[in-house]
C-alpha atoms as one frame of an Amber mdcrd trajectory, in Angstrom:
protein
 -12.077  39.451  -1.595 -11.508  35.745  -0.942  -8.020  34.296  -0.858  -7.170
  32.076  -3.800  -6.419  28.445  -3.035  -4.663  25.881  -5.215  -6.911  23.862
  -7.475  -6.248  20.166  -7.041  -7.123  17.032  -8.993  -7.624  14.096  -6.622
  -7.166  10.703  -8.301  -7.703   7.612  -6.136  -6.563   4.104  -6.970  -9.369
   2.388  -5.059  -7.829  -1.032  -5.646  -4.698   0.055  -3.787  -6.102   2.363
  -1.104  -8.234   2.035   2.017 -11.816   3.359   2.049 -11.704   3.524   5.848
  -9.341   6.504   5.816 -11.126   8.516   3.109 -12.684  11.071   5.495  -9.325
  11.918   7.051  -7.634  11.831   3.647  -9.936  14.481   2.179  -9.531  16.621
   5.304  -5.755  16.498   4.795  -6.122  17.397   1.121  -8.284  20.383   2.100
  -5.212  21.826   3.873  -3.374  21.803   0.549  -6.062  23.389  -1.609  -9.482
  22.866  -3.190 -10.281  19.465  -4.656 -11.792  20.643  -7.946 -11.820  17.126
  -9.405 -12.299  13.958  -7.352 -12.242  10.576  -9.073 -11.783   7.002  -7.881
 -10.775   4.119 -10.151 -11.537   0.426  -9.744 -13.880  -2.454 -10.392 -16.593
  -1.506  -7.933 -18.576  -4.656  -8.796 -15.874  -6.714  -7.075 -16.537  -7.729
  -3.433 -13.180  -6.387  -2.256 -14.297  -2.837  -3.129 -17.738  -3.058  -1.524
 -16.897  -0.381   1.069 -16.101   2.260  -1.534 -19.490   3.162  -3.154 -21.078
   4.622   0.034 -17.930   6.637   0.721 -17.753   7.937  -2.842 -21.392   9.000
  -2.727 -20.948  10.781   0.607 -18.046  12.856  -0.713 -19.273  13.418  -4.290
 -16.347  11.493  -5.737 -16.853  10.308  -9.304 -16.364   6.532  -9.602 -14.593
   5.415 -12.777 -15.654   1.806 -13.292 -13.048  -0.511 -14.816 -14.050  -4.152
 -15.245 -11.389  -6.825 -14.696 -11.565  -8.312 -18.156  -8.141  -9.961 -17.997
  -6.427 -11.543 -15.017  -3.104  -9.917 -14.184  -3.813  -6.694 -16.097  -4.757
  -3.524 -14.266  -7.153  -1.428 -16.322  -7.728   0.936 -13.388  -4.111   2.120
 -13.346  -4.199   2.791 -17.078  -7.453   4.748 -16.821  -6.085   6.858 -13.977
  -2.908   7.670 -15.880  -4.796   8.611 -19.060  -7.157  10.893 -17.134  -4.260
  12.465 -15.252  -2.524  13.402 -18.499  -5.745  14.842 -19.938  -6.243  16.942
 -16.805  -2.589  18.017 -16.823  -2.804  19.301 -20.394  -5.940  21.279 -19.550
  -3.650  23.619 -17.534  -6.432  24.089 -14.979  -4.738  22.591 -11.934  -2.032
  23.679  -9.523  -1.487  20.219  -8.097  -2.381  16.539  -8.287  -3.133  14.237
  -5.365  -2.433  10.610  -6.265  -3.797   8.163  -3.707  -2.098   4.793  -4.064
   0.687   2.608  -2.669   1.599   1.376  -6.147   4.955   2.168  -7.754   3.279
   2.054 -11.185   2.514   5.757 -10.737   6.152   6.767 -10.321   6.585   7.922
 -13.904   3.225   9.706 -13.829   4.283  11.733 -10.787   7.606  12.601 -12.417
   5.907  13.642 -15.657   3.464  15.933 -13.872   6.297  17.610 -11.973   8.152
  18.181 -15.237   5.312  20.561 -16.116   5.904  22.549 -12.922   2.788  21.157
 -11.239   2.944  19.868  -7.669   2.310  16.210  -6.869   1.091  15.057  -3.453
   1.183  11.320  -2.854  -0.887   9.441  -0.287  -0.281   5.784   0.478   0.582
   3.197   3.075   4.025   2.605   4.468   4.536  -0.278   2.038   4.756   2.261
  -0.801   7.996   1.728  -2.759  10.660   4.419  -2.441  10.527   5.261  -6.152
   6.955   6.576  -5.943   7.594   8.395  -2.657  10.633  10.174  -4.095   8.789
  11.127  -7.285   6.301  13.261  -5.314   6.792  16.772  -3.954   5.319  15.512
  -0.722   4.213  12.063   0.385   1.917  11.428   3.345   1.509   7.990   4.882
  -2.179   7.267   5.414  -1.499   5.432   8.675  -0.999   8.781  10.431  -4.382
  10.046   9.209  -6.432   7.484  11.069  -8.488   8.821  13.974  -7.015   6.248
  16.356  -3.713   5.284  14.737  -2.469   1.880  15.797   1.100   2.909  15.120
   3.221   5.734  13.845   5.286   5.575  10.709   8.959   6.252  10.259   9.601
   8.480   7.235  12.217   7.610   4.641  11.570   3.958   5.513   9.519   3.008
   2.495   9.385  -0.564   1.301  12.203  -2.002  -0.846  11.865  -1.530  -4.580
   9.368  -4.193  -5.513   5.725  -4.188  -6.634   3.282  -3.450  -3.849   0.918
  -6.353  -3.366  -2.705  -5.371  -3.647  -4.725  -5.891  -0.531  -1.671  -6.394
   1.673  -1.086  -4.249   4.702   2.267  -2.666   5.387   4.178  -3.279   8.574
   3.763  -0.691  11.296   6.387   0.756  13.596   6.166   2.632  16.871   7.757
   6.081  17.143  11.437   5.763  17.916  14.008   8.538  18.284  16.535   6.528
  16.289  14.248   6.797  13.244  14.553  10.587  13.164  16.614  11.758  10.154
  18.912  13.775  12.425  21.606  14.202   9.787  19.075  15.704   7.363  17.739
  18.010  10.092  21.233  19.232  10.945  22.109  19.757   7.285  18.921  21.776
   6.751  19.637  23.984   9.772  23.215  24.634   8.671  22.160  25.320   5.072
  19.547  27.858   6.204  21.602  29.506   8.946  22.940  33.059   8.888  26.441
  34.052   9.948  25.504  33.640  13.627  24.384  30.027  13.091  20.672  30.720
  13.617  18.104  29.635  11.012  14.411  30.464  10.605  12.547  27.325  11.655
  10.027  27.653   8.822  12.782  27.722   6.214  14.384  24.668   7.808  11.104
  22.753   7.655  10.624  23.679   4.007  14.120  22.489   3.111  13.683  19.192
   4.966  10.409  18.616   3.115  12.122  19.162  -0.235  14.864  16.680   0.592
  12.590  14.080   2.236   9.136  14.042   0.567   7.712  11.691   3.222   8.918
  13.725   6.218   6.060  14.615   8.567   6.312  15.393  12.322   3.205  13.269
  12.898   5.193  10.202  11.892   7.020  10.622  15.206   4.051  11.549  17.390
   4.414  15.352  17.104   1.728  17.713  15.861   4.154  20.227  14.400   7.762
  20.724  13.389   8.675  22.962  16.316   7.724  20.399  18.968   9.648  17.714
  17.096  12.772  19.887  16.963  12.493  20.666  20.668  12.292  16.958  21.491
  14.935  15.820  19.000  17.944  16.889  21.025  21.054  18.482  19.569  19.237
  21.705  18.639  18.608  24.992  20.380  15.403  26.936  19.710  14.888  30.640
  20.235  11.684  32.677  20.123  11.985  36.203  18.785   9.380  38.900  18.873
   7.383  40.942  21.316   6.296  39.243  24.520   2.644  38.315  24.222   2.667
  39.068  20.518   3.474  37.047  17.445   6.830  35.347  17.810   9.142  33.770
  15.258  11.065  30.591  15.971  14.737  30.192  15.129  16.943  27.129  15.526
  20.644  26.329  15.559  22.720  23.197  15.961  23.857  22.670  19.533  22.380
  21.999  22.938  21.390  18.746  24.577  18.192  16.952  25.383
């Protein structure tokens, strides 16, 4: 008997996303569930989207063509939102992946979550805070690149203003001062038992709920445990049989 995976609807705003990262993006989505629906929206006759058609064909993503009939109006956003609501009301999906750096999808993400359906956002660091916060989890696409030029500091989304199409967000190198240490400490203390120790997995889950864009890879770490070990101010303990499966616990205290 095969294990059930979440069914996901992947909706891509091609006019506000990078085709170059599509391979890595879909690999990341595969960790979350099965992409049952994959659609990309944009005016694919426009030169700026010339890199998308080969990528869409390679990954069997359905292109939804939206001609730019009026300057200043975005028909692609409207089409994506309408399709998202139709898919939501079909009750067939466990989660939605919205790929865009545009704050116009903030209300859409909130509405989907009101139905008890998970929302995973994917966008560049320039993504406004409102959209990031509206998602259950938000992943910056800069960290998905095969040879990332820079790492991204979570909870450092752009100020609340429209994201310019075609513009690239500023990058930042990993820096210990960018770590949300207060949030990490709060999560440990909230999850701790009477001895002060907390299950590391529960801590990571709580941090993710409080900071949708938190990801250890933003700071150059592959997983949460290595980040906590390097953060300083925390003590980690491995419990379990030697040579067997061990469980990690953490408590506040200890130095670098």
